C-alpha positions as CSV (number, residue, x, y, z in Angstrom):
1,X,0.0,0.0,0.0
2,X,2.8,2.4,0.9
3,X,4.6,1.6,-2.3
4,X,1.5,2.5,-4.4
5,X,1.1,5.8,-2.5
6,X,4.8,6.6,-3.2
7,X,4.4,5.8,-6.9
8,X,1.3,7.9,-7.1
9,X,3.0,10.9,-5.4
10,X,6.1,10.5,-7.7
11,X,3.8,10.4,-10.7
12,X,1.9,13.5,-9.6
13,X,5.2,15.4,-8.9
14,X,6.5,14.4,-12.4
15,X,3.4,15.6,-14.1
16,X,3.4,18.9,-12.3
17,X,7.1,19.4,-13.1
18,X,6.4,18.7,-16.8
19,X,3.5,21.1,-16.8
20,X,5.6,23.8,-15.2
21,X,8.4,23.2,-17.8
22,X,5.9,23.4,-20.7
23,X,4.4,26.6,-19.3
24,X,7.9,28.1,-19.0
25,X,8.8,27.3,-22.6
26,X,5.5,28.7,-23.8
27,X,5.9,31.9,-21.7
28,X,9.4,32.4,-23.1
29,X,8.2,32.0,-26.7
30,X,5.5,34.5,-26.0
31,X,7.8,37.1,-24.4
32,X,10.8,37.0,-26.7
33,X,10.6,38.8,-30.0
34,X,10.6,36.6,-33.1
35,X,12.6,38.9,-35.5
36,X,16.3,39.0,-36.0
37,X,19.0,41.6,-36.2
38,X,22.2,41.0,-38.1
39,X,25.5,42.9,-38.5
40,X,24.8,45.6,-41.0
41,X,26.7,44.9,-44.2
42,X,28.1,41.6,-42.9
43,X,26.7,38.8,-44.9
44,X,26.8,35.6,-43.0
45,X,27.8,37.5,-39.8
46,X,26.4,37.3,-36.3
47,X,22.7,37.2,-36.0
48,X,20.7,38.1,-32.9
49,X,17.6,35.9,-32.9
50,X,16.0,33.3,-30.8
51,X,16.8,30.6,-33.4
52,X,20.5,31.6,-33.5
53,X,20.7,31.7,-29.7
54,X,19.0,28.3,-29.4
55,X,21.5,26.8,-31.9
56,X,24.4,28.0,-29.7
57,X,22.9,26.6,-26.4
58,X,24.3,23.0,-27.0
59,X,27.8,24.5,-27.4
60,X,27.6,26.8,-24.4
61,X,28.9,24.3,-21.8
62,X,31.9,23.7,-24.1
63,X,32.6,27.5,-24.3
64,X,32.6,28.1,-20.6
65,X,31.8,27.2,-17.1
66,X,28.8,29.5,-17.0
67,X,25.7,29.5,-19.2
68,X,24.2,32.7,-20.4
69,X,20.5,33.1,-20.9
70,X,19.3,35.2,-23.9
71,X,19.5,38.8,-22.7
72,X,16.5,41.1,-23.4
73,X,17.1,44.2,-25.5
74,X,14.8,47.2,-25.0
75,X,16.2,49.4,-27.7
76,X,15.3,49.6,-31.4
77,X,16.7,47.5,-34.2
78,X,18.8,50.4,-35.4
79,X,20.3,50.8,-31.9
80,X,21.0,47.1,-31.8
81,X,22.7,47.2,-35.3
82,X,24.9,50.0,-34.1
83,X,26.0,47.9,-31.1
84,X,26.7,45.0,-33.5
85,X,28.7,47.3,-35.7
86,X,30.8,48.3,-32.6
87,X,31.3,44.6,-31.9
88,X,32.5,44.0,-35.5
89,X,34.9,46.9,-35.1
90,X,36.7,44.9,-32.4
91,X,38.1,42.9,-35.4
92,X,38.0,39.5,-33.7
93,X,39.3,36.9,-36.1
94,X,41.1,34.2,-34.2
95,X,39.9,30.9,-32.7
96,X,40.1,32.3,-29.1
97,X,37.0,32.3,-27.0
98,X,36.0,35.9,-26.3
99,X,33.1,37.0,-24.0
100,X,31.7,40.5,-24.6
101,X,29.4,42.9,-22.8
102,X,28.0,46.2,-23.9
103,X,27.2,49.5,-22.1
104,X,23.6,50.1,-23.2
105,X,23.9,53.8,-22.5
106,X,26.7,54.6,-25.0
107,X,27.2,51.3,-26.9
108,X,30.8,50.7,-25.7
109,X,31.8,47.1,-26.0
110,X,33.9,45.4,-23.4
111,X,35.8,42.1,-24.3
112,X,37.7,39.5,-22.4
113,X,39.7,36.8,-24.1
114,X,39.8,33.5,-22.2
115,X,43.2,31.8,-21.6
116,X,41.9,28.5,-22.8
117,X,39.2,27.5,-25.3
118,X,36.8,26.9,-22.3
119,X,36.4,30.0,-20.2
120,X,36.4,29.9,-16.4
121,X,33.5,31.4,-14.6
122,X,35.7,34.4,-13.7
123,X,36.8,34.9,-17.3
124,X,33.1,34.8,-18.5
125,X,32.2,37.4,-15.9
126,X,35.2,39.7,-16.6
127,X,33.8,41.7,-19.5
128,X,30.6,42.5,-17.7
129,X,32.6,43.4,-14.6
130,X,34.7,45.9,-16.6
131,X,31.5,47.4,-17.9
132,X,30.0,47.7,-14.5
133,X,33.0,49.7,-13.4
134,X,31.8,52.5,-15.8
135,X,28.0,52.1,-15.6
136,X,25.3,49.8,-14.2
137,X,23.5,49.5,-17.5
138,X,25.4,46.6,-18.9
139,X,24.5,43.2,-20.5
140,X,26.3,40.4,-22.2
141,X,26.5,40.8,-25.9
142,X,28.2,37.9,-27.6
143,X,30.6,35.0,-27.3
144,X,33.1,34.2,-29.9
145,X,33.8,30.5,-29.8
146,X,35.8,28.4,-32.2
147,X,36.0,31.3,-34.7
148,X,32.2,31.8,-34.7
149,X,30.3,34.8,-33.2
150,X,27.2,34.0,-31.1
151,X,24.9,36.8,-30.1
152,X,23.2,36.4,-26.7
153,X,21.0,39.5,-27.1
154,X,17.3,38.9,-27.9
155,X,16.4,40.8,-31.1
156,X,15.0,44.3,-30.7
157,X,11.3,44.4,-30.4
158,X,10.9,46.2,-33.6
159,X,13.2,43.8,-35.5
160,X,11.7,42.6,-38.8
């Protein structure tokens, strides 16, 4: 009898957990914009979209000891393109893993190159910490991993 009760409780807990997970996924899809913003004039360059972010998620644990959720962006698509152009101006070309943050007030991009391919937690936080020394309006922008740029910003709400 006790075993049947334990199995029933475990089943109920599992169903509730699955329902909560499904609700969370649905809520995220409803809240995040569906458009995308790309580097202006950079064909095949970095794209800020939910699809591009989701494609990077499986690689995130290989890139560093800390995962990054997709960061909301409250500005316009034009403002986001200007930030991406500043990112491109860094001229990152090598295979090194680089974590970047952006000052949302003035668009200044902060970068930290990791010592090894997989960043430590401290290395992943360093770019945002540098930004926070200047302002409190900072967010993660992108991770360059194995020669590929991965945007962690959600697309601007007015993105096409």
